[in-house]
N, C-alpha and C positions, 0 to 999 in steps of 0.2 A: 235559245230565243226569250227574250223579255216577255214578262206578263203584260206589260204596258205597250207591246208593240200592236196588240189587238184592242186597245184599248177604246178606240173612237169607232162608233158605228157606222156614222155616217155624218157629212159635212153639208152645211146650207150656207150659202153666200148671197149676199146682197151688195152691190154696189160695183163699182170697177177698181180694178187692180192698179196700183202704181208701182213703179221701180221701188223696192224694199228702201233704198238710201234716200228714198224723196218721202217716206212717209213714217209718221210716229205710230210704234206697234205698242199697243197695250192690249193687258189680257185681265180676265176675269174667271174665277172658277165658282159657279153658284149651281144650287137648286131651284126649282121653280119657285120657291118663297121667297127669294132674294132677287128674282127679276125686277120688281119695281125699285129698290134700291139701286140697283145695278144702273137702271136706266136714268135715274136721277144723276148717279155719278157720272156716267157717259156724257149727260146735258152738262153737266159743269166742265168735265173736260174739254168739249167742243166749244163751248163760251169763251173758253180761256186760250184757245189755239186756232182762231179763226183764219188765219192766212198758212195754216199748215194742214198737209192731207194727215187722214188718221186713217189708221185699220186697228179695229177692235176685234180680239180673238176670245169667244165665249166658249168657255168649256162647262157642259152641264148636262146631266143625265134626261131632262125634261124640260121643256118650256109649253105654257099653254097659249093657245092660238093666239088668243088676243095679244100676248107680249110679242110673239113671233111677227105680226101684223105691225106693231109699233116700231119693231126694231126695223123691218123693212122701210117704214115712212121715214124712220129717223135716217138711213142711210139715202134716202131718195132727197131729203131735205137739204142736208148738209153736205153732199157729195163725198161721201166717207164709204169704205168698205168695213161689211162685217161679216165674219166666219165664225159661224156656230159649228161647235164640235160636239157631237151627241155621244155621251160616253156611256160604256157598258160598267153600271156599278157595281154589278157582282164582284168584280175583280178586286173591291176593296172590302168585300165581304167579313175578311178576318180579320180587319184592323179596328182600331179603338174607335167607336163613335158614341155621340150622346146627343141630348138635344141641343147642346152647346157646340158641339163638334161633330156635325153630321158629314157624310163621305165626302161632299164637295170640298172639305178643307184639302184633301189630298189629290185634288184635279190639278192643281199648279205643277204637280210633278210631270206632268204628262207634256206640258209645254215644250220642254227641252227637247223631245221627241218629234212632236208634230211640227214646231217652227224652225226646225234645225234646216238650214239651206234657204229658209224663207226669209228670215230677219236676223240681222246680226245683233241686235238689243230689244229688247220688250220690257216694257213695263208691267209689273204685276200689281195688281191694284184689290184689295177686298172691296166688296159692293157696298160696305158701309163707311164710304168716304167721299167728300166733295172736294173738289178742286177749285182754289181761289185765285191762282196766279198761273202763269205760264210755267211750264216745265222745261222747256228747251233747254236751259243751262244744264238741266238734270241728266236730260238724253244725250249731252255732249260732254260730260264730265270724263275726266280721265280715269280709268280704271286700273291701269297698269296691270299687274299681275293677277289683280282680283276676278273673283267669280260674280259677284254680286255686289251691289251699294245698297245699304240699309239703314235705318236708325236704330239707335239704341233704347232696347225696351226698358219703361221705368222699373221693372221688376228688380233691377240690381242699380238704379242711380238714386232712388230715396233712402234716406238714413235709416229709417225704420225696417226696411226690407231687405239690408244688407246681409245681416246675420243670417236669415232665413234663407236667402239664395245662396250664400255660401255652404248651405248644407244642400240645397237642392242642386247645386251645381255638380258638387260631390255624386249625388246620387245618379246623374244624367251622365256621368262620365264627363264633364266640359272641363277642360284644363285650366283656362284663362277666366277672365272677369267680365269679358265682352260677351253680349247678349243681345241679339236684334230681334225685332218684331217682324215677321213675316208678312204682314198687312201690305205692306209696300217695298216691292225689291225691283231694283233695275237689274236685270239678268243679261249677263253676257251670254248668248245662247249657244255660239260655238263651245267655249270652255265648260259650260254646264253640260254640253252632250260630250265632250270628250272626257270629262272627268266623272261621266256614269252617274250624274247625281241621283236621276229619278231612281234608277234600280237600285243603288246604295240604301238610297232612303226607304224604299220598300224593304228590302232586306232588314234594316236597323227595326224598323217598326214592327215587322213580323217576329223579331226576335226580342224587341226590348219595350214594346209600346206600354206594358203594364207599368213601367217607370215613369211614364212621362205624363206631366198634368196638360201639358199643351203639344199634344203629338204631333203635327207636321211642323210647328215651330221648333220644338226640343230637336226632332232628327236633323233639319237644316242647320241648327247650330253646332251641333257636333260634326257634321260632315262638312261644314264650310268655314270650320274655325280658322283663325288666320287667313280667310280667302274673301273677307268682307272690308269694302271701303264705307267707312262709317260717316254717316250725313247728318247734318244739322237738322235738329227736330222738325225745323217748318215742314220738311218733306213727308211728314208723318206725325202730325201733332195728334198725341192720344188723347183725347178729351173725354172725361168722366165726370160725372153730376157732382162729385165732390170737390172739384178743381175749382179755383178762383178764376173768374172770367176776365179780371180786371186786366186792362192793356193786352189782352189776348189777341184782339183783333189789329193790334197796333205794331206785332212781331211780324208782318209781311208774310204770314204763314201761306204755304203752297197747298197743304192737303191737310184736311182736318179729317180724323179717323175716329169716328164715334164706335169705337171697340167696346164700349161698356154696355150692359143694360141700364136703364131701357133705352131704345133706338129711337132715334127723332122721327121715324115715321109710325109710331105708337101715338096713338090718341092722348095718353096721359102724359106726353113728354112734353114738359113745362120750363127746360133748362135754358139760360142766356143764348147760347150757340145754337140752338135749335133755330133761331131766326135765318141763319147762314142757309141751313137745310132747306128750310121752307121755301127762299126764292128759288132755289132750283129746281124743287118739285112744281113750284108755280109755270117755271119756264119749261117744264118738262111735257112729253106726251102721255105722262102717268099721271097728270094734274088732276084728274076727275078720279083717280083710284082712292077710297076712302082709307083713312088711317086704321092699323090694325087695333082691333077691341081688345078687352083683356080676356083671356081664354081659360087661363089657370086660376085657382084661388089666391095665389102669390101676385098674380098680375092684377087682380082684383082690389087687394090691399092695397097696392102703389097706385091703382087708379083714385082709390079713396082718399087717400094721403095727397095727390095732385088736386083734387076738387076741395080740400080743406085748404090746401095753400091759396086756391084760387077764390076762397071765400062762397063757396058755393054749398052751402050746408045742406040743402036737399038732397043735392045728388050726391055729396060724401056719404050721406047714411044710406042711400041706395046702395051704392056700390060695396059700403062696410056690412050692409045686410047681405047682399050677394055673397062676399067673400065669407062671412061665417057659414052660410048654409052649404056652399060648395066646398069649403073645407071639412065640415062634418061628411058631407057624402062622399068625399073620397076616402076620409079615413074607414068608413064603413066598406066600401069597396074595396080597401087595401087587406082590411082584416078578412073578409070574405074570400078574397084570392089565397090569401096565405093559409088558410085553413085546408 
């Protein structure tokens, strides 16, 4: 028996089910901290698929009661189906995690098991995304013998990264140059299930996770090599603060993926494509949720820089002062712990 067979503790359902062939199936894997951005992403997807029935599948270890109520209301407002799968997070206790890579990154593995027989295709999307146009053509694309469709990750596209990627590829035992970003994947559930991708990924991570900088993504790239239909970048436009925004919105993007930090729901986020995100925040049931304030001294420094760019000298000095004090306190704390 697979470790993942008992991964789901309970399922909560809002809305009415439609025949699988008549619904667009979209899945998220989150912890409670990402419920807000997930709600914004769901809102953007609904806005661009008004004439379609949508089934959302949410894999999570927990949600606060307020977010659950919002999801219930979202289902009622738009006549959509929302399935919430509550995960036993202890199953992933031996896998590599960090602040940037919480256990929720592994929840996407469970989809193939839980959705087998319920949907033929599922679009997995990271919660830090917004949908800008219809994805009907993506859902209808011809996968042929491929298991997933995904977008090439910039790690091996930019000239300056190619040498380092060649070394990294060898390290993780990836044979070719193709490397996809796992933040947006159209998955053929039957092929995913028949090829036992989830259990193979768990076994690979249990054995070699120390080699992987991007645990879930690296494992999937190794297992799905030559089994990926590569898509145009518009389906997973990986936006980072250092990228030029000139003419980006003229590219007819389908999904913007705010993969880098800071995230657009942080109070100090002041980059041009944040306006796309703010639009969907205002349209969502999460519109009154306050943006995330700085919690670490690193984030306080970023806040000070944002205030400097905005010409707010007083607030810049305030946050720079808090950054200095918090950094010193953290260093003393670390020193005390290490003794």
